[in-house]
MILUMGU-872784 format. One line per 10 residues: number of its first residue (from 1); for each residue x negated, y negated, z of N, C-alpha, C, O. Coordinates in steps of 0.2 Angstrom, whole numbers, padded with zeros to 4 digits. Atoms other than C-alpha are relative to their C-alpha. Layout:
MILUMGU-872784
NUM> X:Y:Z:X:Y:Z:X:Y:Z:X:Y:Z  ...
end
This chain:
MILUMGU-872784
1> -0007:-0002:0003:-1325:-1237:0766:0000:-0001:-0006:-0004:-0004:-0009  -0003:0001:0007:-1317:-1238:0750:0006:-0003:0000:0011:-0001:0003  -0007:0004:0001:-1304:-1250:0743:0003:0003:-0005:-0001:0003:-0011  -0005:-0002:0006:-1290:-1242:0733:0007:0000:0000:0010:-0003:0005  -0008:0001:0000:-1273:-1239:0728:0002:0007:0000:-0001:0011:-0004  -0003:-0005:0000:-1261:-1225:0731:0004:0002:-0006:0009:-0002:-0007  -0004:-0002:0007:-1254:-1217:0714:0005:0005:0001:0011:0004:-0002  -0003:-0004:-0002:-1246:-1204:0722:0001:0005:0006:-0003:0008:0008  0000:-0003:-0007:-1239:-1196:0737:0005:0006:0001:0011:0005:0000  -0006:-0006:-0001:-1231:-1177:0740:-0004:0003:0005:-0010:0004:0006
11> 0001:-0003:-0007:-1230:-1168:0756:-0005:-0003:0005:-0009:0001:0007  0004:0003:-0005:-1240:-1180:0767:-0007:-0002:-0002:-0011:-0005:0002  0006:-0001:0005:-1255:-1179:0754:0002:-0009:-0002:0008:-0011:-0002  -0001:0005:0002:-1258:-1197:0748:-0006:-0002:-0007:-0011:-0005:-0006  0005:0000:0002:-1268:-1197:0733:-0002:-0007:-0004:0001:-0009:-0009  0002:0004:0001:-1279:-1212:0730:-0006:-0002:-0005:-0011:-0001:-0004  0004:0003:0005:-1287:-1221:0715:-0005:-0005:0003:-0003:-0010:0005  0003:0004:-0003:-1304:-1229:0721:-0006:0000:-0004:-0009:0005:-0005  0004:-0001:0004:-1317:-1233:0709:-0001:0004:-0007:-0006:0007:-0009  -0001:-0005:0004:-1310:-1223:0696:-0001:0007:0001:-0001:0012:-0003
21> 0001:-0006:-0002:-1311:-1209:0706:0006:0001:0005:0008:-0004:0008  -0006:-0002:-0003:-1296:-1198:0714:-0003:0003:0008:-0007:0008:0008  0002:-0003:-0005:-1297:-1195:0732:0007:0002:0003:0011:-0002:0002  -0004:-0003:-0004:-1285:-1184:0742:0000:-0001:0007:-0005:0001:0010  0002:0004:-0008:-1281:-1192:0759:0006:0003:0005:0011:0005:0003  -0005:0000:-0006:-1270:-1190:0775:-0001:-0007:0004:-0006:-0010:0005  -0002:0006:-0004:-1263:-1205:0785:-0003:0002:0007:-0002:0008:0009  0001:-0001:-0008:-1271:-1208:0804:0006:0001:0002:0012:0001:-0001  -0005:-0001:-0005:-1260:-1203:0818:0003:-0007:0002:0009:-0008:0005  -0002:0006:-0003:-1258:-1221:0822:0005:-0003:-0004:0010:-0007:-0002
31> -0005:0002:0004:-1248:-1224:0807:0007:0002:0003:0012:-0001:0004  -0007:-0002:-0004:-1235:-1213:0813:0003:-0003:0007:0009:-0004:0009  -0004:0004:-0006:-1234:-1221:0829:0002:-0008:-0001:0006:-0010:0003  -0001:0008:0003:-1233:-1239:0821:0007:0001:-0003:0011:-0004:-0004  -0006:-0003:0004:-1218:-1229:0811:-0003:-0005:-0007:0001:-0009:-0009  0002:0002:0007:-1228:-1235:0795:-0001:0006:-0005:-0006:0010:-0003  0001:-0005:0004:-1227:-1224:0781:-0005:-0003:-0007:-0002:-0008:-0010  0003:0001:0006:-1240:-1226:0766:0006:0001:-0007:0010:0006:-0009  -0005:-0003:0006:-1231:-1228:0750:-0003:-0001:-0007:-0008:-0005:-0007  0003:-0001:0006:-1236:-1226:0731:-0001:-0009:-0001:0004:-0012:0000
41> 0000:0007:0002:-1242:-1244:0726:-0005:-0004:0007:-0008:-0009:0007  0005:0003:-0005:-1252:-1248:0742:-0006:-0001:-0001:-0010:0004:-0003  0008:0002:0000:-1268:-1256:0743:-0002:0003:0006:0002:0002:0011  0003:-0002:-0007:-1279:-1248:0756:-0006:0001:0001:-0009:0001:-0005  0006:-0002:-0002:-1295:-1244:0765:-0001:0008:0001:0002:0011:0006  0000:-0006:-0003:-1300:-1226:0766:-0008:0002:0001:-0012:-0001:-0001  0007:-0002:-0002:-1314:-1217:0774:-0001:0007:-0004:0003:0012:-0003  0001:-0007:0004:-1320:-1203:0761:-0004:0004:0000:-0010:0001:0001  0006:-0005:0000:-1330:-1187:0761:-0001:0000:-0009:0003:0002:-0013  0004:0000:0008:-1340:-1188:0743:0002:0007:-0003:0005:0009:-0008
51> 0000:-0008:0002:-1342:-1169:0744:0007:0003:-0004:0006:0006:-0010  -0004:-0004:0001:-1325:-1163:0743:0006:-0005:-0004:0010:-0003:-0008  -0004:0006:0003:-1316:-1181:0737:0006:0000:0004:0011:-0002:0001  -0005:0001:-0005:-1305:-1180:0752:0000:-0006:0004:-0005:-0010:0003  0000:0005:-0004:-1301:-1193:0765:0005:-0003:0004:0010:0001:0005  -0006:0003:-0006:-1291:-1203:0779:0001:-0008:-0002:-0003:-0012:-0004  -0004:0007:0001:-1280:-1219:0776:-0002:-0004:0006:0001:-0002:0012  0002:0004:-0006:-1289:-1232:0789:0005:-0006:-0001:0008:-0006:0004  -0003:0005:0001:-1280:-1248:0783:0005:-0001:-0006:0003:0001:-0012  -0005:0002:0007:-1263:-1253:0772:-0001:-0008:0001:-0002:-0011:0006
61> 0000:0006:0001:-1265:-1270:0766:0007:-0002:0000:0011:0002:-0001  -0006:0004:-0001:-1251:-1283:0768:0004:0002:-0007:0000:0004:-0012  -0004:-0001:0007:-1237:-1279:0754:0002:-0006:-0002:0004:-0010:0002  -0001:0006:0006:-1234:-1292:0740:0008:0002:-0001:0013:-0003:0000  -0009:-0002:0001:-1216:-1283:0737:0000:0007:0002:-0005:0011:0003  -0001:-0007:-0003:-1209:-1267:0743:0010:0003:-0003:0016:0001:-0002  -0007:-0003:0003:-1195:-1258:0732:0002:0006:0004:-0002:0009:0006  -0001:-0004:-0004:-1185:-1246:0740:0003:0008:-0005:0004:0014:-0002  -0002:-0004:0005:-1179:-1236:0725:-0001:-0002:-0006:0003:-0006:-0008  0004:-0005:-0004:-1190:-1230:0718:-0004:-0005:0006:-0004:-0011:0007
71> 0004:0003:-0006:-1201:-1232:0734:-0006:-0002:-0003:-0009:0002:-0006  0007:0003:0003:-1216:-1242:0727:0000:-0008:0001:0004:-0012:0000  0001:0007:-0002:-1225:-1257:0733:-0005:-0005:-0004:-0010:-0002:-0007  0003:0005:0000:-1234:-1272:0728:-0001:0002:-0010:-0006:0003:-0013  -0002:0000:0006:-1226:-1271:0710:0000:-0008:-0004:0003:-0013:-0001  0000:0005:0004:-1229:-1285:0699:0007:-0003:-0004:0009:-0009:-0004  -0004:0002:0005:-1217:-1285:0686:0004:0007:-0001:0003:0012:0001  -0003:-0005:0001:-1202:-1275:0680:0000:0001:-0008:-0001:-0005:-0011  -0001:0000:0007:-1200:-1270:0661:0005:0006:-0001:0004:0012:0001  -0005:-0003:0000:-1184:-1263:0658:0002:0001:-0008:0005:-0004:-0011
81> -0001:-0002:0007:-1182:-1252:0642:0008:0002:-0002:0011:0006:0001  -0008:-0004:0003:-1164:-1249:0632:-0003:0001:-0008:-0007:-0002:-0011  0000:0000:0007:-1163:-1244:0615:0005:-0003:-0003:0011:-0003:0000  -0005:0004:0002:-1154:-1253:0603:0006:0004:-0003:0011:0002:-0005  -0004:-0006:0004:-1147:-1236:0595:-0004:0006:0005:-0009:0006:0008  0002:-0007:-0001:-1147:-1217:0600:-0004:0000:0006:-0010:0002:0005  -0009:0000:-0002:-1141:-1219:0614:0001:-0009:0000:-0004:-0012:0001  -0001:0006:0001:-1132:-1236:0612:-0002:-0003:0006:-0003:0001:0011  0001:0004:-0007:-1136:-1250:0625:0006:0000:0006:0012:-0001:0004  -0006:0000:-0004:-1126:-1248:0641:-0003:-0008:0004:-0007:-0009:0008
91> 0003:0008:-0004:-1127:-1268:0646:0002:0000:0008:-0001:-0003:0012  -0002:-0001:-0007:-1117:-1264:0663:-0007:0002:0004:-0009:-0002:0009  0007:-0001:-0005:-1133:-1254:0669:-0006:-0004:-0002:-0010:-0004:0002  0006:0005:0000:-1145:-1265:0662:0001:-0006:0005:-0004:-0008:0008  -0001:0007:-0005:-1137:-1280:0672:-0001:0003:0007:-0004:-0001:0011  0002:-0002:-0008:-1139:-1268:0688:-0008:0000:0002:-0010:-0002:0007  0008:0002:-0001:-1158:-1267:0684:-0002:-0006:0002:-0006:-0008:0005  0003:0007:-0001:-1159:-1285:0683:0001:-0001:0004:-0004:-0004:0007  -0003:0001:-0008:-1150:-1286:0699:-0006:0001:0006:-0008:-0003:0010  0004:-0003:-0005:-1162:-1276:0709:-0008:-0003:-0002:-0012:-0005:0002
101> 0008:0004:0002:-1178:-1284:0699:-0001:-0008:0004:-0006:-0010:0007  -0002:0007:-0001:-1170:-1302:0703:-0001:0000:0008:-0004:-0005:0010  -0002:0000:-0007:-1167:-1296:0722:-0006:0000:0003:-0007:-0004:0008  0007:-0001:-0001:-1186:-1292:0723:-0004:-0006:-0003:-0010:-0006:-0003  0005:0008:0005:-1191:-1309:0714:-0006:0003:-0004:-0012:0001:-0004  0005:-0003:0005:-1200:-1297:0701:0003:-0003:-0006:0009:-0005:-0007  -0001:0002:0005:-1204:-1305:0684:0004:0005:-0003:0005:0011:0000  -0004:-0005:0002:-1193:-1296:0673:0000:-0002:-0008:0001:-0007:-0010  0001:0001:0006:-1195:-1292:0654:0004:0007:-0003:0003:0012:-0001  -0005:-0005:0003:-1181:-1282:0643:-0004:0002:-0004:-0008:-0003:-0007
111> 0004:-0001:0007:-1189:-1272:0630:0005:0003:-0003:0009:0006:0001  -0005:-0001:0004:-1177:-1268:0617:-0003:0005:-0005:-0006:0003:-0010  0003:-0007:0003:-1183:-1251:0610:0005:0003:-0006:0011:0003:-0006  -0002:-0004:0006:-1180:-1242:0593:0004:-0005:-0005:0010:-0004:-0007  -0003:0004:0004:-1176:-1257:0583:-0001:0000:-0007:0001:-0005:-0010  -0001:-0001:0008:-1179:-1250:0566:0005:0004:0000:0005:0006:-0006  -0005:-0002:0000:-1164:-1242:0570:0007:-0004:-0003:0012:-0001:-0005  -0006:0004:-0001:-1154:-1257:0569:-0002:-0005:-0006:-0007:-0006:-0009  0000:0005:0005:-1149:-1271:0557:-0003:-0006:0005:-0005:-0005:0010  0003:0006:-0004:-1156:-1289:0561:0006:-0004:0003:0005:-0009:0007
121> -0005:0002:-0002:-1139:-1294:0565:0002:0003:0007:0004:-0001:0012  -0002:-0004:-0006:-1136:-1281:0578:-0005:-0002:0006:-0003:-0003:0011  0005:0003:-0005:-1153:-1286:0586:0000:-0007:0004:-0001:-0008:0009  -0001:0006:0000:-1148:-1304:0584:0005:0000:0007:0005:-0004:0012  -0006:0000:-0004:-1131:-1299:0594:-0002:0002:0007:-0001:-0001:0012  0004:-0001:-0006:-1141:-1291:0607:-0004:-0005:0004:-0003:-0004:0010  0002:0003:-0002:-1151:-1304:0611:0003:-0007:0003:0000:-0011:0007  -0004:0006:-0002:-1139:-1318:0612:0004:0001:0007:0005:-0004:0010  -0004:0000:-0006:-1130:-1311:0627:-0006:-0001:0006:-0004:-0001:0012  0006:0001:-0004:-1148:-1313:0636:-0004:-0006:0000:-0009:-0006:0005
131> 0004:0005:0003:-1155:-1329:0629:0000:-0007:0006:-0003:-0012:0005  0000:0006:-0004:-1150:-1340:0644:0000:0004:0007:0003:0002:0012  -0001:-0003:-0007:-1152:-1325:0658:-0008:-0003:0002:-0010:0000:0007  0006:0000:-0003:-1170:-1331:0662:-0004:0005:0000:-0008:0004:0005  0003:-0005:0000:-1178:-1315:0657:-0003:0001:-0007:0001:0000:-0012  0003:0000:0007:-1191:-1312:0642:0002:0006:-0001:0003:0011:0003  -0002:-0006:0005:-1185:-1300:0628:-0004:0001:-0006:-0005:-0003:-0010  0005:0001:0006:-1197:-1292:0617:0004:0007:-0004:0007:0011:-0001  -0004:-0007:0003:-1191:-1279:0604:-0006:0004:-0002:-0012:0001:-0004  0005:-0004:0000:-1201:-1263:0600:0003:0006:-0004:0009:0008:-0004
141> -0001:-0006:0007:-1203:-1249:0587:-0006:0004:0001:-0011:0002:-0002  0006:-0005:0002:-1215:-1234:0589:-0002:0003:-0006:-0007:0005:-0008  0001:-0003:0008:-1212:-1228:0572:-0003:-0005:-0004:-0008:-0004:-0007  0004:0005:0003:-1215:-1244:0565:-0006:-0005:0004:-0009:-0009:0000  0006:0002:-0005:-1228:-1250:0579:0002:-0008:0000:-0002:-0012:-0002  -0002:0007:-0001:-1217:-1266:0581:-0001:-0002:0007:0001:0002:0011  0000:0003:-0007:-1221:-1275:0598:-0003:0002:0004:-0004:0000:0010  0005:-0005:-0003:-1233:-1261:0603:-0006:-0005:0004:-0008:-0005:0010  0007:0005:-0004:-1248:-1275:0605:0002:-0005:0005:-0002:-0007:0009  -0004:0004:-0005:-1235:-1286:0614:0001:0003:0007:-0001:0000:0012
151> -0002:-0003:-0005:-1230:-1274:0626:-0008:0001:0003:-0009:-0002:0009  0007:-0002:-0004:-1249:-1268:0630:-0004:-0005:0003:-0008:-0004:0008  0002:0007:-0004:-1254:-1287:0634:0004:-0001:0006:0002:-0005:0011  -0006:0001:-0004:-1239:-1287:0645:-0002:0003:0007:-0001:0001:0013  0002:-0004:-0005:-1245:-1272:0655:-0007:0000:0004:-0008:0003:0009  0006:-0001:-0003:-1263:-1276:0657:-0002:-0004:0007:0000:-0010:0008  0000:0001:-0008:-1269:-1278:0675:0006:-0001:0004:0005:-0005:0009  -0006:0001:-0005:-1253:-1277:0683:0003:0006:0002:0003:0011:-0001  -0002:-0005:-0001:-1244:-1265:0691:0009:-0001:-0001:0013:-0005:0002  -0005:0002:0004:-1228:-1263:0681:0006:0006:0002:0006:0012:-0001
161> -0006:-0006:0001:-1211:-1252:0685:0003:-0002:-0007:0005:-0007:-0010  -0002:-0002:0009:-1206:-1246:0668:0006:0006:0000:0006:0012:0000  -0008:-0003:-0002:-1187:-1242:0670:0003:0000:-0006:0001:-0002:-0011  -0005:0000:0006:-1172:-1238:0659:0003:0007:0001:0000:0012:0004  -0004:-0008:0002:-1160:-1223:0656:-0005:0004:-0004:-0010:0002:-0007  0004:-0007:0003:-1168:-1206:0650:0003:-0001:-0008:0009:-0003:-0010  -0001:-0001:0006:-1169:-1205:0631:0000:-0006:-0004:0001:-0006:-0010  0001:0005:0002:-1173:-1223:0628:-0006:-0001:-0003:-0008:-0006:-0007  0007:0000:0004:-1191:-1220:0623:-0005:-0004:0004:-0010:-0008:0001  0005:0002:-0006:-1200:-1225:0639:-0008:0003:-0002:-0013:0000:-0003
171> 0008:-0004:-0001:-1213:-1211:0638:-0003:0000:-0009:-0009:0000:-0009  0001:0000:0006:-1214:-1212:0620:-0005:-0007:-0002:-0010:-0008:-0006  0004:0007:0000:-1219:-1231:0621:-0008:0001:0003:-0013:0000:-0001  0005:-0001:-0003:-1231:-1226:0635:-0006:0004:-0004:-0012:0003:-0003  0004:-0005:0005:-1240:-1213:0623:-0003:-0003:-0004:-0009:-0002:-0005  0002:0004:0005:-1242:-1225:0610:-0005:-0005:0002:-0011:-0006:0000  0004:0004:-0004:-1249:-1237:0622:-0009:0003:0002:-0014:0000:0001  0007:-0004:-0002:-1264:-1224:0628:0003:0007:-0001:0006:0010:0003  0000:-0007:0002:-1263:-1208:0619:-0001:0006:0004:0002:0011:0003  0003:-0005:-0003:-1271:-1198:0631:0004:0001:0007:0002:0005:0012
181> -0006:-0001:-0005:-1255:-1200:0644:0002:0006:-0001:0003:0010:0004  -0004:-0005:0002:-1247:-1186:0635:0006:0002:0005:0006:0007:0008  -0007:0002:-0003:-1230:-1192:0644:0004:0007:-0004:0001:0008:-0009  -0003:-0004:0002:-1218:-1178:0641:0006:-0003:-0002:0010:-0006:0003  -0005:0004:0003:-1204:-1186:0629:0006:0004:0001:0007:0010:0003  -0007:-0004:0000:-1186:-1182:0630:0003:-0003:-0006:0002:-0008:-0009  -0004:-0001:0007:-1174:-1179:0616:0007:-0003:0002:0008:-0003:0008  -0007:0003:-0001:-1157:-1188:0616:0006:0007:-0001:0006:0010:-0007  -0004:-0005:0000:-1143:-1174:0618:0005:-0002:-0006:0008:-0008:-0006  -0005:0001:0006:-1132:-1174:0602:0008:0001:0003:0013:-0001:-0001
191> -0008:0001:-0001:-1116:-1170:0612:0001:-0005:0005:0006:-0007:0004  -0001:0007:-0004:-1118:-1184:0625:-0003:-0006:-0002:0000:-0012:-0001  0003:0005:0004:-1129:-1195:0615:-0003:-0003:0007:-0004:-0009:0006  0003:0001:-0004:-1137:-1197:0632:-0007:0004:0001:-0008:0010:-0001  0007:-0003:-0001:-1156:-1193:0636:-0002:0005:0005:0001:0004:0011  0001:-0006:-0006:-1163:-1178:0647:-0005:-0003:0003:-0010:-0005:0000  0005:0001:-0002:-1174:-1183:0660:-0006:0003:0000:-0007:0009:-0001  0009:-0003:0002:-1193:-1181:0658:-0004:0000:0006:-0007:0005:0008  0006:0002:-0004:-1200:-1189:0672:0002:0003:0009:0008:0001:0011  -0002:-0003:-0006:-1199:-1180:0690:-0001:-0004:0007:0003:-0003:0012
201> 0003:0004:-0007:-1207:-1190:0704:-0003:-0006:-0001:-0003:-0008:-0007  0003:0006:0002:-1214:-1206:0707:-0007:-0001:0002:-0010:0000:0007  0007:0001:0002:-1232:-1209:0701:-0001:-0005:-0004:0002:-0006:-0009  0002:0005:0003:-1240:-1223:0697:-0007:0003:-0007:-0011:0008:-0005  0005:-0002:0005:-1252:-1220:0679:-0004:-0005:-0001:-0002:-0011:-0002  0003:0004:0001:-1267:-1228:0678:-0001:-0001:-0008:-0001:0003:-0012  0000:0002:0008:-1270:-1238:0661:-0007:-0002:-0001:-0011:-0006:0002  0008:0003:0002:-1287:-1240:0653:-0001:-0006:-0001:-0007:-0009:-0001  0001:0009:0003:-1284:-1259:0648:0001:-0002:0007:0002:-0008:0008  -0002:0002:-0007:-1281:-1260:0669:0007:-0002:0002:0010:-0006:0000
211> -0006:0002:-0002:-1267:-1260:0679:0003:0007:0002:-0001:0012:0001  -0004:-0004:-0001:-1254:-1247:0683:0007:0000:-0003:0010:-0006:-0004  -0007:0000:0000:-1237:-1241:0677:0004:0004:0004:0002:0009:0007  -0004:-0006:-0004:-1223:-1232:0685:0006:0001:-0005:0011:-0003:-0006  -0004:-0003:0004:-1213:-1222:0674:0005:0003:0004:0003:0009:0006  -0003:-0001:-0005:-1199:-1220:0685:0007:0004:-0002:0010:0003:-0007  -0007:-0004:0002:-1184:-1207:0685:0006:-0004:0004:0012:-0003:0002  -0004:0003:-0004:-1176:-1218:0700:0005:-0004:-0004:0007:-0001:-0009  -0005:0005:0001:-1163:-1233:0697:0006:0002:-0003:0010:-0003:-0003  -0005:-0001:0004:-1151:-1224:0687:0007:-0001:0004:0013:-0004:0002
221> -0007:0000:-0005:-1139:-1222:0703:0000:-0007:0005:0002:-0008:0010  0002:0007:-0005:-1144:-1241:0709:0008:-0002:0003:0013:-0002:0000  -0004:0003:-0005:-1134:-1246:0723:0000:-0009:0001:-0006:-0012:0001  -0001:0008:-0001:-1129:-1265:0725:0001:-0003:0005:0001:-0009:0006  -0003:0003:-0007:-1125:-1266:0743:-0005:-0005:0003:-0003:-0007:0008  0004:0003:-0004:-1140:-1276:0747:0002:-0007:-0001:0000:-0011:0003  -0002:0007:0002:-1131:-1292:0738:0008:0000:0004:0011:0005:0006  -0007:0002:-0003:-1115:-1301:0746:0004:-0003:-0007:0001:-0004:-0012  -0003:0004:0006:-1102:-1308:0734:-0002:-0007:0000:0000:-0010:-0006  0001:0006:0000:-1108:-1325:0739:-0006:0000:-0003:-0007:-0005:-0007
231> 0007:0000:0003:-1126:-1321:0733:0001:0002:-0006:-0005:0001:-0009  0001:-0004:0005:-1123:-1312:0719:0000:-0006:-0007:-0004:-0005:-0012  0001:0006:0006:-1121:-1327:0707:-0008:-0004:-0001:-0010:-0008:-0006  0009:0001:-0001:-1141:-1330:0712:-0002:0003:-0005:-0007:0001:-0009  0004:-0005:0006:-1145:-1316:0700:0003:-0001:-0006:0001:0003:-0010  -0001:0000:0007:-1136:-1322:0685:-0001:-0007:-0002:0004:-0011:-0001  0001:0006:0001:-1145:-1338:0680:0004:-0004:-0003:0005:-0010:-0002  -0004:0004:0005:-1134:-1344:0667:0006:-0002:0004:0009:-0008:0004  -0006:0001:-0007:-1119:-1343:0682:-0002:-0004:0004:0001:-0009:0005  0004:0003:-0005:-1130:-1350:0695:-0001:-0007:-0002:0001:-0011:0002
241> 0002:0008:0004:-1135:-1366:0684:0006:-0006:0000:0005:-0012:0001  -0005:0005:0001:-1119:-1373:0682:0006:0002:0006:0010:-0002:0006  -0004:-0001:-0005:-1109:-1366:0698:0001:-0005:0005:0006:-0005:0009  -0001:0007:-0003:-1112:-1383:0707:0004:-0004:-0004:0006:-0009:-0001  -0006:0005:0001:-1100:-1391:0695:0006:0002:0001:0011:-0002:0000  -0006:0000:-0001:-1086:-1381:0699:0003:-0003:0005:0000:-0007:0009  -0004:0004:-0004:-1071:-1388:0708:0000:0000:0007:0001:-0005:0011  0001:-0001:-0008:-1073:-1380:0725:-0006:0004:0000:-0008:0008:-0004  0005:-0004:-0003:-1087:-1374:0735:0000:0007:0002:0005:0008:0006  -0001:-0008:0000:-1089:-1355:0736:0004:0002:-0006:0006:0008:-0006
251> -0005:-0004:0008:-1080:-1352:0719:-0004:0006:-0001:-0010:0005:0000  0002:-0005:0002:-1083:-1337:0715:0000:0002:-0008:-0003:0007:-0010  0000:0000:0005:-1080:-1338:0698:0006:0005:-0003:0005:0009:-0008  -0005:-0007:0002:-1065:-1326:0696:0007:-0003:-0001:0009:-0004:-0007  -0007:0003:0001:-1047:-1332:0699:0001:-0009:0002:0006:-0011:0001  0001:0005:-0004:-1052:-1349:0707:0002:-0007:-0006:-0002:-0007:-0011  0000:0003:0004:-1045:-1364:0698:-0005:-0006:-0001:-0008:-0007:0004  0007:0006:0000:-1059:-1380:0690:-0004:0004:0000:-0009:0001:0002  0007:-0005:0000:-1071:-1365:0688:-0003:-0003:-0007:0001:-0004:-0012  0003:0002:0003:-1083:-1372:0677:-0003:0006:-0004:-0005:0006:-0010
261> 0004:-0004:0001:-1091:-1356:0675:0004:0004:-0006:0002:0005:-0012  -0006:-0004:0005:-1075:-1347:0667:0000:-0005:-0008:0000:-0002:-0014  -0001:0004:0005:-1074:-1364:0655:-0005:0001:-0004:-0004:0002:-0010  0004:-0001:0005:-1091:-1361:0648:-0001:0006:-0003:-0004:0007:-0009  0000:-0006:0006:-1088:-1343:0643:0006:0001:-0004:0005:0005:-0008  -0004:0002:0003:-1073:-1349:0636:-0001:-0003:-0007:0002:-0001:-0013  0003:0003:0005:-1083:-1360:0626:-0006:0002:-0005:-0007:-0001:-0010  0005:-0005:0003:-1097:-1347:0621:-0007:-0002:0003:-0012:0000:0000  0006:0002:-0002:-1111:-1355:0632:-0001:0006:0005:-0007:0006:0005  0002:-0006:-0004:-1112:-1339:0644:0003:0006:-0005:0009:0007:-0007
271> -0003:-0008:0004:-1110:-1322:0636:0005:0002:0003:0005:0000:0009  -0007:-0003:-0002:-1093:-1314:0639:-0002:0006:0003:0000:0007:0008  0003:-0004:-0003:-1102:-1298:0642:-0004:0001:0005:-0005:0006:0008  0003:0001:-0005:-1113:-1304:0654:0005:-0002:0006:0005:0001:0012  -0005:0002:-0004:-1098:-1313:0663:0004:0007:0002:0005:0007:0008  -0004:-0005:-0001:-1088:-1297:0662:-0003:0005:0006:0000:0008:0010  0004:-0005:-0005:-1102:-1287:0672:0000:-0004:0007:0001:0000:0012  -0002:0004:-0005:-1102:-1302:0684:0005:0003:0005:0005:0006:0010  -0007:-0001:-0004:-1084:-1300:0689:0000:0009:0002:0001:0011:0007  0001:-0008:-0003:-1087:-1279:0689:-0003:-0002:0005:0000:-0001:0011
281> 0004:-0002:-0007:-1100:-1281:0702:0003:-0004:0006:0002:-0002:0011  -0005:0003:-0006:-1090:-1295:0712:0005:0005:0003:0005:0006:0009  -0005:-0005:-0001:-1076:-1282:0712:-0003:0005:0006:-0001:0006:0012  0002:-0007:-0003:-1086:-1268:0717:-0004:-0002:0008:-0003:0001:0013  0002:0001:-0006:-1095:-1278:0731:0006:-0002:0006:0006:-0001:0013  -0005:0002:-0005:-1079:-1285:0738:0005:0007:0002:0009:0006:0006  -0003:-0007:-0002:-1072:-1266:0738:-0005:0002:0006:-0002:0005:0011  0005:-0003:-0005:-1088:-1261:0749:0000:-0004:0007:-0002:-0002:0012  -0002:0003:-0006:-1084:-1275:0761:0006:0001:0003:0006:0000:0009  -0007:-0002:-0003:-1067:-1270:0764:-0001:0006:0003:0004:0007:0007
291> 0001:-0007:-0003:-1073:-1253:0769:-0003:-0001:0008:-0001:0003:0012  0003:0004:-0004:-1084:-1261:0782:0003:-0002:0007:0000:-0005:0011
end
């Protein structure tokens, strides 16, 4: 039997990469009986037919992580790509991405792309919002080849979710790292200043430097109903770090008196934009709980 990784699944067929060779596989009926569905990212054992490169999934190894949207397993890290301009960064959406990654205990890297379009002050302004958010931020530009080698090193030998809104340059970045990928790039609509989606299905892309990357169209309609009002602060490190100093236990840092978080926002110790996003998420969760 061969050990491999599922990099694509379509219509009950699972495409497995093992020793650099692709095998088209089906899952044994026992997986259906046990209500186990193979997922992209699964590490497994297959019984292969070397003549026609087909096979059967015999065993799925224990998953280290399991994302629901997009449906992918064993991810090591999330690299969330936003452009500094064209389109302008939507920090509310970025924080939604960060919430999902944090809830899965994924190491998270924010990639600020197209930095050649921005001034140094504009870049510093963006970075200031995330300097206490416990996530690494790298600056990149394919046009000027800024940060490309650093990004390449971060991707090496890992399974990475490469996420972000369309039009921010995800496919261009990956094409720059490995030219034979030939991923279709999306242009930014002049009318809406938003990107046009170019990625259609969940698929792991094998990198010649080692590892896989998931260039994903998912995430953009991310729901946060896996969180509660009480647990939300745990995913905003700069808020959680001082929450124990608040006057009342269970302070949600909204309208409660004696809140040290609100005080830190007023003093400039916590990003006002990040705090405002936290409050929007808090209200969203409160509203959803009211409907249950």
